[in-house]
N, C-alpha and C positions, 0 to 999 in steps of 0.2 A: 402580365405578359405571358403568353402561352409558349410552350416549347415542344419540340419533337426531336426524336433521335436522328442525328445527321447520318448520312450515308458514310459508312466506314470503308476505306479503301486500303488501309494498311494491314500490318500483321495482326493476327488475333491471338488471344491468350485463353487457353482452356481453363476454366475455374471449376474445381470439383463442387458438387452439390453441398458437401459438408461445410464449405466456406460460406456459401450463400445462406444456409440455415442458421449460421451463427452471426449474421450481420446485426441482428437486433440485440445480441448479448455482448458481443466483443466491442471494445472501444476502437477509435480510429487507428491508433498506433498498432494494435493487434492485427487488425485487418490489413494494414499496409505491410506488415511483416509477412503475412501469408501470401500476399500478391507478389512481394519481392522474391520470396522463396520459389513460388511457382514460375516466376520469370527467369530467375538465375540458377535455381537449384542450390544456392549457397545458404547454409544454415549456421554459419559462424556468427555468434552474437556481436562480436566487435565490428565485423564488416557490416552487418545489418544496421547497427547503431550509427555507424559513420555514414553509410549510404542514404539512410532514411532521415538522418538528423534527429534521432531519438534522444531523449534527455540523458540517458545513461545506458551502459551495457546491461545493467540489471533489468532495464525495461525490455530489452531485446530477449534476455533470458526468460523473463516472465511470459513474453508472447510465445516463445518456443515451447515452454511448459504447457501453456494453454492449448496450443494446437496439438501437442503430443497427447494431452488428455482428451481432446476432441476426436482424435483418431487420424488427423491429417499427417502427423509425423510419427515416427517410431524411433525409439532409442537405439543407438548404435553400440552402447556399452554391452559387452559380452556378459550374459547372465552366468552367474556361478553355478556349476553343476549341483543338482540337488544331492545332498548327502544324508542317508538315513541317520536318525538321531543316535542310534547305538554306535554306528561307525564313526560319526562325527565326534562323539565323546571319546571314543578310543583313540582317534587321531590326535585330539587335543591333549589327552593325557600323555601320549607318546611324545608329542612335540614339546610339551612343557618340560620334559626332563633335560632338554638340551638348549632351551631358550631362556636366557637370563631375564628377559623382559616380563615373562609371565608372572613370576612371583611378585615383582614390583607392581605390575598392573593390578593384580588382585588386592594387594595390600593397600595401595593408594586409592583404589576405587572404593573400598570399604570405608576408608577415612572420608572421602568426598561425599559418599552417600549417607554417612553417619550410621551405619548398621553393619552387622556381620552378614556375609553372603552365604547362602546355602551352596552345597556342592553343584547342584544343577545351575544355579545362578552364575557361579564361577565358570562353569563350562560354557555357558552362553556368552559370558563376558569375554573369555579368551577366544571364543569363536568369532567375535567381532574383529579381533586382531588377526588370528591365523586364517580364518576362512573368508571373512568379508573384506580383508585388506585395509582395515583402519589402523592408523598408527597409534601407539599407546598414548602419546601426548594429546591427540585429538579425542580419544575415548575418555581420558581423564577430564579434559575440559568440558566434555559433554556431561559427564557424571556430575560435575560441580554445577553446571547450568540446570540440569534436571532437578538436583537437590534444592537449588534456589527457588525453583518453581513449585517445590513441595512434592515432587514425583521421585521417590527414592527406590525405584526398582530397576533392574537391568532391562526389563521389557520396555520401560519408558525410555531408557537410554538408547535402546536399539531403534525405537520409533523416531526419536529425535535425530539420531544419526542419519536415518533414511531421509528425513526432511533436509538435513544439512547437505547431503549429497545432491539432492535436487537443486539446492542453491549454489552448487559448485564448490562446496567445501571438501578439500582433500588433505590439506596440510595444517599444521599448527598455526601458521600465519593466516591461512584462510579462516580457520576457526575463530581466532582472536578478532579478525576484521568483522566476521559475521556476528560475534557477540557484541561488539561495539555498535553495530547497526541495530541489533535487537534492543539494546539499552536505550538508544536514541529513539527508537519507535515507541518504547514504553513511556518515555518522557512526553512525546507528542500526544500519545493516547491519553495520558493523565491530564494534560493541558486541555485537550479537546473535550474530555469528559466534563471538566469544570465549566467550559464554555456552554455545553449543552445541558448542564445541571443534572448529570447522572454520575453514578459510580463507575470508575474504570473497570471494575470487575464485571459490570453489566454489559460491556461492549461485546458484540458478537465478532466472530472471526472475520466476516465480511466488512464490518465497520472498522475494525483495526486495519484491515488491508486498505480500505478507502482513505483513512487518515494518513497512513504511510505514503500512499500514492500522492496525496495532496502536497506533501512536503518533498518527497524524494524525486518525483517525476515532474510535478507541475510547478514546483518552487513557490507554493502558496504558504504564507505565514499566518500568524494569529489574527492580524488586522483584516485580511481578506476573509477569513472564516467568520469573524465578527460581522463584517459587512453583509456576507451571505445570509447570516442568521437574521439580520434586520429585514432582508428581502423576503425571508421565509415566512414572516408573520407568525401565525400560531402553528405552522407546520415545522416545528423545530426538531426534525429528525435528521440523522446523519445522511440517510439516503436522499432526502429531499434537498438538503444543502449540497450534497454531491452533484445533484442535477444542475443546481445553479452554477456551481464552480465549473462544471463541465461545459455549460453553455458559454460562460465567460471566456473560458480557454479557447473555445471554437471561434469566438469573435475577437480574439487577440487582446482581451481585457485582462491586464496583469497587475493593476494597481487599484487602490481604493479610490483615488481621484478619477481614474477612468471609469470605474464602476458607477460612481456617483454622477459623472458626466453623462452617463447613459440614461439617467432618469429612471422612471418606472417605480418610484417610491410612492406609497400612498398611505393614508390613514395614520395610525399611531407611529409608523416607521418614519414619517416625515419629522415628527416631533423628536424622535430619537436621534436624527442625524442633522437637523438644521436648527440654528439659533432662532428662537421665537422672534417674530418681527414686532416692532413697536405698535401699540394699538392705534388704529386710525379713527379719527373723529367720525361720528355718525353723520349720515347724509344731511339730516335735518339741522344738525349743529353747523355744518359747513354752509348751508343755505342761509341760516340766521346770521352767520359771521359776515357774509357779503351784503346782507340787506339791512344791516344796522344803520341808524341815523347818527352817524359819527358827530355831526355838527351839534345836535342836541346834547349828546353825551359830554362833549367838551364844554358846552355852555353850563351844564349842571356842575361840572367839576370846577369851573371858574367861579 
């Protein structure tokens, strides 16, 4: 059946070219967020999640981050004024004389990182508190997390805090919730790596993000991933399976039973998902069965 664009008599919505150029890269929810923002001007993630029926507020935040990176949105957070390194160090040293948290922060950070910090590292650490606005408990939680990942430098802590802020982490409670999410994602990645027959350390950043999305946004568990692997045949890559799961989601297929009801299994995959049927007698044997002279046979037996 052929289609053509119907005459449109209602209001129109101007869509920037930047959205159109990302249609092939962004998923459906991300594009819907962009259109909703263009329509209403509202960038509150909770409102977007509610109005669009997104799986979570985090999904809305991720879409906002995507469009900010693409250039459609810009951050409203006021940037901290640049401070020359010499002046920053002087301010830190001056403030540390009157702030009881500074000494505790430096001591506990060294314990968390498992090493003594140099003077410049301490100045940068305290700068995270005094200049960047991070609370000491959040910095220490980040120090512990960075050390757990084997990154025991203040520079690594600063980079991790930047990522945390992008995820909406500001308080100790936010940080603990974020760490629980990270731990859960690592469990999912380890399980998925076992399913795909690879080492967890070999997963790329994109693959880790895809696995997290399967569970957090799409509600997909181990059984559905196994089923998608069966459909993938010898193309057992996370990117290929992600395409299968994405197609199922678009069709409203959310269970293994629904996926199998869709059909489209072939070859060795059928053997993996269906019980082998009982062997059928050959056609010649069936023909002989019906052409037997049963009277003669009974006579012989008598």
